[in-house]
N, C-alpha and C positions, 0 to 999 in steps of 0.2 A: 491645773485642770479643773474645769467646772464640774458641778454635780451631774449635769446632763452628759458631759463627755465621759464621766466615770460610769454612768448608766450604760452608755453605748459600749464602752470597753467591756463591761461586765457581760452585756448581751453577746458581744463577739466571742468572748471566752467561754461562756456557759452554753449558749444555744447552738453554736456553730462548731463546737469542738470536734465533731465527727469529720468535718471537712479538713482538719489539720493532719490527716494521716500521711499525706505526702511530705509534709514538713517533718513529722516524727521520723519517718524513714530516712530522710536526708540527714537528720541529726546524728545518725549512727556514724557518719563519716565527715560531718561538717559542723558548723556552728549550731548552738542550741538556742538561738534567739533570732527573730526576724521582725522588722518593724515596717509597717505600711503607713503611709500618710494619705488620708482621704480629705480632699478639698470639697467643700460644700457651701451652699448658701443656706442661711437660716432666715426664713421669712418672718414678717412681723407677728405672725400667729405661732411661731415656733416650729413650723414644719420644715423639714430638710428637703431641699431641691438640688438637682444637678450634682449628685455626688460623683466624684471621679478620683481615680488613683493619681496622686501627685508624686509619690515615691513608692515603688513596688518592693515587696518582700523578696522577690525573686522566685516566688512560688505562686503560680497563677491561681490555684485553688484557694490559697490563703487570701490573696487579693480579692477574689470574688466573695469570700466569706466576710471580709471587711465591708465591702459595698453592701452585701445583703444585710449585714448587721445595722447599718445606718439607715437604710431605706425604710420609710414608714415610721421612723421615730420622730420625736419632738424634743426640742431643746428650749431653754429659756432664751428669748430673743435678746439681741443687743439693744442698748438704748442710747439715745442722744437727747440730752436735756430732759430726761425722764420719760421720753416717748419711744416705744418700740420701733426699731428700724431694721430693714433688711441688711444683713451683714454676711460677709464671706469669712469662713474659718477653715483651718486645717487641723484635723484630728489625727494624732499619731496613735496607732494601735499596735502594740507589741505582743508577739506570740513568744512564749518562753517554755522551754522544756526544763523541768526541775527534777533533781534527784530527791527521793524521799517524799514526804507528805506535801500537799499543796500549801503555798503560803496563805496566811489569813486573808479572807475575803475572796478567795478563788474556789469556786465550787466545781469539783471534778465529778462528783457523783451526787445523787440525791435530788431533791426538788430544786427546780430553778427558782432563784430568789425573785421576789415580786419586783416588777418594773415600775418606775415612777412615770406617771403620765401628766401632761399639762392640760 
């Protein structure tokens, strides 16, 4: 996972946690993890275009939260011979319900961590 992908994952977990309520309710009787795969183009300037759900979590609100999390973000573009190029990528975003305190790096309460911008 690239640093830019980790930034987006953090954004999806931190800023959009409120949209996960339907997932949390479903976890009472089902699995405690769901993964969404978001396909997107990363342009030469790093902007993300045409994000789409490639694999659904099975929870429409979580899928929408994943799309919302990547829209407007920037990644480091791919390169060919040292020159930035437009490239397609698929970003997996996993939502997990944990017992006990959150794992290191996951912010459940408190200030949102600073986001990297390009």
